[in-house]
C-alpha positions in Angstrom: -73.2 19.2 -41.0 -70.0 21.1 -41.7 -66.5 20.5 -42.8 -63.3 22.0 -41.5 -60.8 23.2 -44.1 -57.2 23.7 -43.2 -56.4 26.4 -45.7 -52.6 25.9 -45.4 -52.8 22.2 -46.1 -55.3 22.8 -48.9 -52.9 25.4 -50.5 -49.9 23.0 -50.3 -51.8 20.1 -51.8 -53.1 22.2 -54.7 -49.7 23.9 -55.2 -48.1 20.4 -55.5 -50.7 19.1 -57.9 -50.8 22.2 -60.0 -47.0 22.3 -60.3 -46.8 18.7 -61.3 -49.4 19.1 -63.9 -47.7 22.2 -65.3 -44.4 20.4 -65.4 -46.0 17.5 -67.3 -47.8 19.7 -69.8 -44.5 21.7 -70.3 -42.7 18.5 -71.3 -45.6 17.1 -73.3 -46.1 20.2 -75.4 -42.4 21.1 -75.4 -43.1 24.7 -74.3 -39.5 25.1 -72.9 -40.6 27.1 -69.7 -38.3 27.1 -66.7 -39.2 25.2 -63.5 -39.2 28.4 -61.5 -41.9 29.9 -63.7 -43.9 26.7 -63.5 -43.7 26.5 -59.7 -44.7 30.2 -59.4 -47.7 29.6 -61.7 -48.6 26.5 -59.6 -48.5 28.7 -56.5 -50.6 31.4 -58.3 -53.2 28.7 -59.2 -53.3 27.4 -55.7 -53.7 30.9 -54.2 -56.5 31.8 -56.6 -58.3 28.5 -55.8 -58.1 29.4 -52.1 -59.5 32.9 -52.8 -62.4 31.4 -54.8 -63.3 29.2 -51.9 -63.6 32.1 -49.4 -65.5 34.3 -51.9 -69.2 34.8 -50.9 -70.5 33.9 -54.4 -73.0 31.3 -55.5 -71.9 27.7 -56.1 -72.2 27.8 -59.9 -70.1 31.0 -60.0 -67.4 29.2 -58.0 -67.4 26.3 -60.5 -66.9 28.7 -63.4 -64.1 30.4 -61.6 -62.5 27.1 -60.6 -62.7 25.4 -63.9 -62.2 28.2 -66.4 -60.8 31.4 -64.9 -58.3 29.9 -62.4 -57.0 27.2 -64.7 -56.8 29.6 -67.7 -54.8 32.2 -65.7 -52.5 29.4 -64.4 -51.8 28.0 -67.9 -51.2 31.4 -69.5 -48.9 32.5 -66.7 -47.0 29.2 -66.6 -46.8 28.1 -70.2 -47.5 31.2 -72.2 -49.2 29.3 -75.0 -48.1 30.5 -78.5 -51.6 30.0 -80.0 -55.2 29.3 -79.2 -54.7 25.7 -80.4 -51.8 25.1 -78.0 -53.8 26.7 -75.2 -56.7 24.3 -75.9 -54.3 21.3 -76.0 -52.8 22.4 -72.6 -56.3 22.9 -71.1 -57.4 19.4 -72.2 -54.2 17.8 -71.0 -54.6 19.6 -67.7 -58.0 18.1 -67.1 -57.0 14.7 -68.3 -53.9 14.7 -66.1 -55.9 16.0 -63.1 -58.3 13.1 -63.5 -55.4 10.6 -63.8 -53.4 12.0 -60.8 -56.6 12.5 -58.8 -57.5 8.8 -59.3 -54.1 7.7 -58.1 -54.3 9.9 -55.1 -57.8 8.6 -54.2 -56.6 5.0 -54.6 -53.7 5.4 -52.2 -55.3 7.9 -49.8 -56.5 5.3 -47.2 -52.9 4.1 -46.9 -51.3 7.6 -46.6 -51.0 8.6 -43.0 -47.9 10.8 -43.5 -47.6 13.9 -45.7 -44.3 12.7 -47.2 -46.0 9.5 -48.5 -48.8 11.6 -50.0 -46.3 13.8 -51.8 -44.3 10.8 -52.9 -47.3 9.2 -54.5 -48.1 12.4 -56.3 -44.6 12.5 -57.8 -45.0 8.9 -58.8 -48.3 9.8 -60.5 -46.4 12.5 -62.4 -43.9 10.1 -63.8 -46.7 7.6 -64.6 -48.5 10.3 -66.5 -45.5 11.1 -68.6 -45.0 7.4 -69.3 -48.6 6.9 -70.3 -48.4 9.9 -72.7 -45.3 8.4 -74.4 -47.1 5.1 -74.9 -50.2 6.9 -76.3 -48.1 9.0 -78.6 -46.1 6.0 -79.8 -49.3 4.1 -80.6 -50.8 7.1 -82.5 -47.6 7.5 -84.5 -47.6 3.8 -85.4 -51.2 3.9 -86.5 -50.5 7.0 -88.7 -47.6 5.1 -90.4 -49.6 1.9 -91.1 -50.8 1.8 -94.7 -52.8 -0.6 -96.9 -51.0 -2.2 -99.8 -52.0 -4.6 -102.5 -49.5 -7.1 -103.7 -49.7 -8.7 -107.2 -48.0 -12.1 -107.5 -48.3 -15.2 -109.6 -50.9 -16.4 -107.0 -53.1 -13.3 -107.6 -53.4 -10.2 -105.5 -53.3 -9.9 -101.8 -54.1 -6.9 -99.6 -52.2 -6.4 -96.3 -51.3 -3.7 -93.8 -47.8 -2.3 -94.0 -45.7 -0.1 -91.7 -44.1 2.8 -93.5 -40.7 2.7 -91.7 -38.3 5.6 -92.3 -35.7 3.7 -90.4 -35.6 0.8 -92.9 -32.7 1.5 -95.2 -32.0 -2.0 -96.3 -30.9 -2.4 -99.9 -29.9 -5.2 -102.2 -26.1 -5.0 -102.5 -26.3 -6.2 -106.1 -28.9 -3.9 -107.7 -29.1 -1.2 -105.0 -32.9 -1.6 -104.9 -34.7 -1.0 -101.6 -35.8 -4.1 -99.7 -39.3 -4.4 -98.1 -39.7 -7.0 -95.3 -42.3 -9.7 -95.2 -43.5 -11.2 -92.0 -42.6 -15.0 -92.2 -46.1 -15.9 -91.1 -47.5 -13.9 -94.1 -45.1 -15.5 -96.6 -47.5 -18.4 -97.4 -50.1 -15.8 -98.6 -47.6 -14.7 -101.3 -45.8 -17.9 -102.3 -45.2 -21.5 -101.2 -41.7 -21.6 -102.7 -39.8 -18.3 -102.5 -36.7 -20.0 -104.1 -38.7 -20.4 -107.3 -39.8 -16.8 -107.5 -38.4 -14.1 -109.8 -35.0 -12.7 -108.8 -34.5 -14.9 -105.8 -31.2 -14.6 -104.1 -29.6 -14.1 -100.7 -28.3 -10.8 -99.3 -26.3 -10.1 -96.1 -27.6 -7.6 -93.6 -26.7 -6.2 -90.2 -28.8 -6.3 -87.1 -28.2 -5.5 -83.4 -26.7 -9.0 -82.6 -24.4 -9.2 -85.6 -24.7 -10.2 -89.3 -27.3 -12.5 -91.0 -28.4 -13.6 -94.5 -31.9 -12.8 -95.8 -33.8 -14.5 -98.7 -35.2 -11.9 -101.2 -37.3 -12.1 -104.3 -39.5 -10.0 -106.5 -43.2 -9.9 -107.1 -45.0 -8.5 -110.2 -46.1 -5.1 -108.7 -47.3 -3.4 -105.6 -49.9 -0.7 -105.0 -49.4 1.5 -101.9 -52.7 3.2 -101.0 -51.8 6.7 -100.0 -54.4 9.5 -100.6 -53.5 8.7 -104.2 -52.4 5.2 -105.2 -48.7 4.7 -105.8 -47.6 1.8 -108.1 -44.2 0.1 -107.8 -43.1 -2.4 -110.5 -41.2 -5.5 -109.5 -40.6 -4.5 -105.9 -38.0 -6.5 -103.9 -39.1 -8.3 -100.7 -37.0 -9.9 -98.0 -38.3 -12.6 -95.6 -38.0 -11.6 -91.9 -36.9 -14.2 -89.4 -39.3 -13.2 -86.7 -42.8 -11.8 -86.5 -42.8 -8.1 -87.4 -45.7 -7.1 -85.1 -46.6 -8.7 -81.9 -50.2 -7.5 -82.2 -50.3 -8.5 -85.9 -51.2 -4.9 -86.8 -49.1 -5.2 -90.0 -47.4 -7.9 -92.1 -45.0 -5.8 -94.2 -42.3 -3.2 -93.4 -42.1 -0.8 -96.4 -38.8 0.8 -97.3 -39.4 4.5 -98.2 -36.9 4.1 -101.0 -39.6 2.2 -103.1 -41.0 5.6 -104.1 -37.7 6.5 -105.9 -37.5 3.2 -107.9 
């Protein structure tokens, strides 16, 4: 049993996949390399892959050359990593991206009778890879910004997850104090009658659709659990009109200004 390998088609397919992966890694790691350099590196990687195939060396040697030598040369030539850490990141993303794109290509291969459709699916996979990376990055950043806080009220103490939101600049127009936002579903855990709480009043605020009024009140104190606990006396809380997190991953949006109170 033997296989026929059309080296020209094999070169073109590898050149396309290598170039797309290099373009994706360049955007993900923000290396700032030109498209021309990345395409030349993709061609270099594809050429080296073809050379390894025709070399009369044992199979395990070809695996080493394929997975370590060829890919390393291609990454260094195309991206010029500034450090070993960046090279390792690029190497891992290269393999993760190759698995992702390879899976898409295998899924659609039975339907692809024309080369143009094959290349079109590959480009679609490139954009899907970038979109997936953005989603993963967003989720990781959100998780890094979610803290544990303990609220002390007349009803006792309550621990909750809170989002440290640097974009929250809402302040009380009377006192100038920063306003933290409570999920309306979480409000019952704090008080049954916010109108009877200390410092209750209404403040105006802007949102994308226009202007609204928010109920705010104070609790006794709050502990934000960083690496070292940070205590805030008489923090101000506003009641949100909608759920703050669709996945219920946090019940409070913290205003960074609380650290300067």
